[in-house]
N, C-alpha and C positions, 0 to 999 in steps of 0.2 A: 587215329587217320593222320598220314604225312601230309605235309604241304609240299607242293612242288618246289625245288631249287632255282628260282633265278638267277640269271647272271647279271651281276651290276658292273657295268665298263667301268664306274666312274671313279674306283676304288684300287689303290693297291693292298693287296692282302698285308695283315697284320701292321699296317701304318697308315696314320691317320692322312685324309687327301689333303693335298697341298693346298694354301690359299688361292682363292679365284683370281684372275688377272685384274679384274675390275671388280673391288669390294662394293658391297652396299651398306644400307641404312642398318640401324643398329636395335637393340632390342633393350628393355627399362627393365630395372632393378624392383624385382616384387618384393612384397614385405616378408619380414621375417617369420619364421614358425610360431604359431601361434597354438595355446591349449584348448581353446574354445572354436568351433566352426566359425570361420571369420565371416562376416557378410559382404559388405564392400569397403571400399574405399575412395575417397573422394579423388574423383579423375580430371582431367585437364579435358574435357569433352564438351562441346556444346550440344546443350539438351535439355530439356526439363527435367531435374533433380537428378541428372546420370551420373552414375558412379562406375569403378572398375573394381572388380572383384578378381583376387587371385583364385586360380583353378588347384588350390589345393584341398584333399580331403582329411579333415581333422576327426578325430575321435573315432575313426573308423575300426570296426572289431576287426582281428586278424583273418585271413583267408581260411578255406579250409586245407590249405597246407599246413597248415600249424593248428587243426582241429577246432578251428569256431566257425561261426556262421558269417556270412556277408552282411555289411550295415545295409540298414533299413534306408530305403529311398523316398518316405513317405514325405518326410520334412525337407526336402531339398529340392532348389527350385529347378525347373524344367525350360529347356531354350525351344523357341520357336523361331523358324529361319525361313526367310523369302529363297526359295531354292528354284534353281533354273533343273530346267526337264535334261537329265543326263543318261543316256541308256544304262539300264541295270548291269549289262555286261562288262561294261568300262569299269564302272566301280569295284565291281566285284573282280576283275583281272588284278586292278590294283592293289585289292584286299588280300587279294590270297598269296600276290606277291611279299607285301608289307608287312602282315600281321605276325610271321615271324620274327621281326626285327623289333615288336614293339613288347616292352617290362612293364611289368607292374615294380613299383619302388616303395617299398616299404621302411618305415622308420619308427625308434622309439627309444627307450631309454635302457640300460643294460648294454650287455654285450650281443645282445641278437641271438644265442643259442636257446634259450629258453624263454627267453621273454617275448611278451606278446607285442605287436605292433600297434603304435598310437595314433598312427597316419599314415595317408599311403598317396603317392603320386603314381606318374607315368615316365617310364624311360624309353631313348632309344638307340639301338645298339649301331656302335660307331665304326669300327673294326674288329676283325673277326679274332684279334686278340685279346678281346674282354671290353674295352674301354667302350663306356654306355652314356648318353648325353640325356641330362635332364636340366630342373631350372633349379638356381640356388634358392629360391625359396621352399624346395622339397626339402633338401638335405641339411637346410641350418640348423644347427643346433643340436642335430641328431647325436644319441648316444650309439647307436647301429642303424647300419641301411642292410635292408636285404631285397634280395632282387629277383621275382619270380616270373619266368620265360614263360613264352605264351603256350610252350606243352607242357608248362606244369613244373619243372622242374626251379629249386629254389636253390639260391647262392646267396651266400653272406657276399657283401660286397666292403670295398674300400673308396674312403671319398679321394680323388686325385688331386682334386682341386674344386673352386667356387669362385664366382665373381658377382657381386651384388650389382657392382654398376651396370650389368646386361643380363644379369638373372641369367646366367647359363653356368651348369655345372657338370663334371666328367667324374663320373665315377668306374670302376673296372671289378669285374667278376674272373674267374680261374673257370672258363666253362668251354669246353669243346662244342665244335660244329654250331657255332653264331654266324648270322647273316646279315652281316650290315648293309644298312639303305648305300643307293647311290646320290649322290648331291645334284640338284638342280642346277643348271646356270641362271642364274639371277637376271641376265640381259634377255633371257627368252620369254620371261615371265610379263604378263600384260593383264591390267584390271579385265576381267570376264571370264578368265581362263578358269577352268575347274578347279578347285580345290576338295582334296579329302582329307580331314580329319582321323587319325586313328590313336586311341588312348584306352586309359583304364577308368573311366568314370564311377564315383561311388564305390570304389573298391569292392565292385561286383566280381564273381568267380566265373569261370567259361570261359577267360580271356578276352581280348580287346574288344573294344566297340569301334563299328565305323559309321559315320556319317558324312556327306558332301552337301557342298553348296562351290560359292564362287572366290577368287580373288575381290575383294570390295573396293582394298584403296593398298596405295603404299606409303612408307615414309611419315606413319600416325606418333607422335610422340602424346606420351599419357604421365601424368601426376600422379604417382602410386603411393606415396605418403606425402607429406608438408615437404619434406626435405630430398625426395626423389625422384627421379622421372626416367621414362625409356625413352628413347629416340630411334627411327627408323623402322619401327613394324610395321609387319603385314596385318591387315583387315580381313577376315573373311566372314561370311554367314554362316557357313558350315556350322550346325548345334556343336557346343562344346560346354561341358559341365565338371564341376570339381571334382578332383582326381585326375582330370587330363592335364594336368601341370606338368611339363617335361614331355608330354604325345608329341606325336608326328603330324605335320601338314605336308598334304603332297600333292604333286602337280598329276596332269594326265596321264603321263609316263610311270606315275609311282615314286617320282625321283623325289627327294625332301628338299623341302623349301622353307620351312621353319621349325621351332619349337613351340608349341603354345602356351601360354603364359598368362593372361587375361583376359576377361568377359567383361563388357560393358552391362550395366543394369540401370535401370530407373525406378520410380516410384511405382511403376504397373510392372515390375518383372524384366524378364530378359528384353533386350532389345536386338538380339540377333547379330550381336558385334562380338566377335573374336578376335582375338590379338594374339600374336606368334611373332619371337624373334626370329627374323630370318637367316637361312643360311649364310648369306654374307657375313653376317655378323658370328654368327656360331662357328663358323669353320677358323676363324682367327683367333677367338677366345679357347675354343677349346683344343687347339693344336699350341698355345702359349701351356695352358695348364698342363697338357700331356708332355710337353718338352721339359717346363723348369718349374712347375705348381705354382706360375702366378703369371697373372696378365701384363703384358707391356702395352698398356694403352698407350696410344701415339697422343701428343700435347704439341699446340702449337705455338701456345705462350702469347695470346691476346686477348684483348678486349673487346668486343664488337658489338654493334647494334647493326640493326636493319637498313637500308639502303634504298632509297627509292629514286627513278627518274620521273621526272614531269613531262608528260606527254597531253597537252590541254589540259582537261578537267579531270584526266586519271593520273593516279601515281601507279608507275610501274616497279614491282620488285627488281634490283640491279643488283643484290648481293648481301655483303655481309661488311660493314666500314669499321675499320680498326681505331677503335678511340684511345688504344694504349696500350704497351708490352709488361708482360708480367716478368720482369726480369729480364736474364740472357739465357732461358731457359727452351727457350723456343725458334721461332726463324729472326727474330729482330738482325742478326747479323749476314742476314741473305738479302739485303737491299731492300726490306720491306719498308715503307714510311707509315707513320701513323695519319691517317686519313684515306690511305688505300683501300679501296673497296675489292675483296678476294669474291670475285665473279664464278670462279672455277678451280676444281682441283682434279688432275689429271683429264682434263675433259669433261669432268663431271660439273655439271649445272649446281651453282649454291643458290638460292633465291633469298635467302636470310641466315638468320642464327640456327635455327633449327636444323636445317639442311647441312650447314656446317658441321655442327657435332653429329650430325648423324653419317654423314660420309667418314668423319675422323673416329668414327666407331668403329669402321670396318677395316680400319690402317692400324699399323705396328709403327709402335716407337723404334726409330732407326729408319724409317722407310723414305728414300728419296721422292719426291713429290716435284711437278711442277704447279705453280700457282699462275691464276691468270686474275691479272688486277686492271683495275681502272684507277688511273690516276690524271686528274685535272683533265678528264673527258676522254684520254687516250687510253687502249688497253695494252697491256707489257705483260711478259712472262717472266714468271721468275723461279729459279729452280731453289731447291729449301731441304732440309732434310729434319723429319718430324722429331722430335725429342719425346721423352717420356713422363707422363705424368709424374709430378713431383711428389706425391702423394704413397705412389705405390711402393711397395718394398722393394 
């Protein structure tokens, strides 16, 4: 049965969409691929024994497209979500538009021609020319990558590029009639808005799965390993489970607002906490990878600590105070001084160090920005050009 072919006004055919005028917070680096089903990774969240689990299904049996049975679901966690009441026809309309754009991403050893998949995740069609978004931790270390479209077609894929810092990857297939998703305007989103998650959990056959909830929070920061953090994540209570890594989080218009990457778990099981890399981050990362194969991460070249203003008995966040410069690779030559407090970048408020990192991850090296600084109690503006992270290729 054919699906309706929607019009997605936000895309130029065969080209990645241009970066948004006002980028947003960024995603977290997810764990590397492992041979055992990952349980959870210690997470930087408040709560009793709360952990963060990557949404990547390991040990999955190949789908029937390669002649096998789907993976058993008996031992995998089920998620419970406190959901808003949403008219079913709204979610049904979103699903009918978006499902043709959601794919299964299988990975394994060998060249993929006759080899069975050892793990699976999800992906989102980004352009009609075959570029597909997924997570870095889905394709990391893969010998082959195979894509199964919602209509059952199977294609060998190539990895265009991947970025561990934001857990975003781009793969490509040579396929006709692909339907890319349109991208949401991040400025139009607010807490409480409808969020619809579509992915391929558990490596099940039969096409993508659809769940719904709300946008629970913005700008979440997660510690996913002892040394890795993801910044600027969207949080949702839409039920998500393993195998949905790289799937879509959509708004009420069916536009892409994020790529699902992690779930929150506690000692009692799922907590209705799902996390997605927002489109404001995904877009710039994906466009860099498509254009150059690497990501041009912005670098400001300073050490900072949180700054506060005393107001009576309360301390109010003021921004990020510069304590030192990291060589001359950032904004040191722009009139910025040690002791200045970065209060905003391009008009976007900086309440602390996490905010600063999240905003920078939506920006690109070489971008000109306006820094709003507080110096000796006075607010000033300074123009600066962002450098590129020195550890980048």
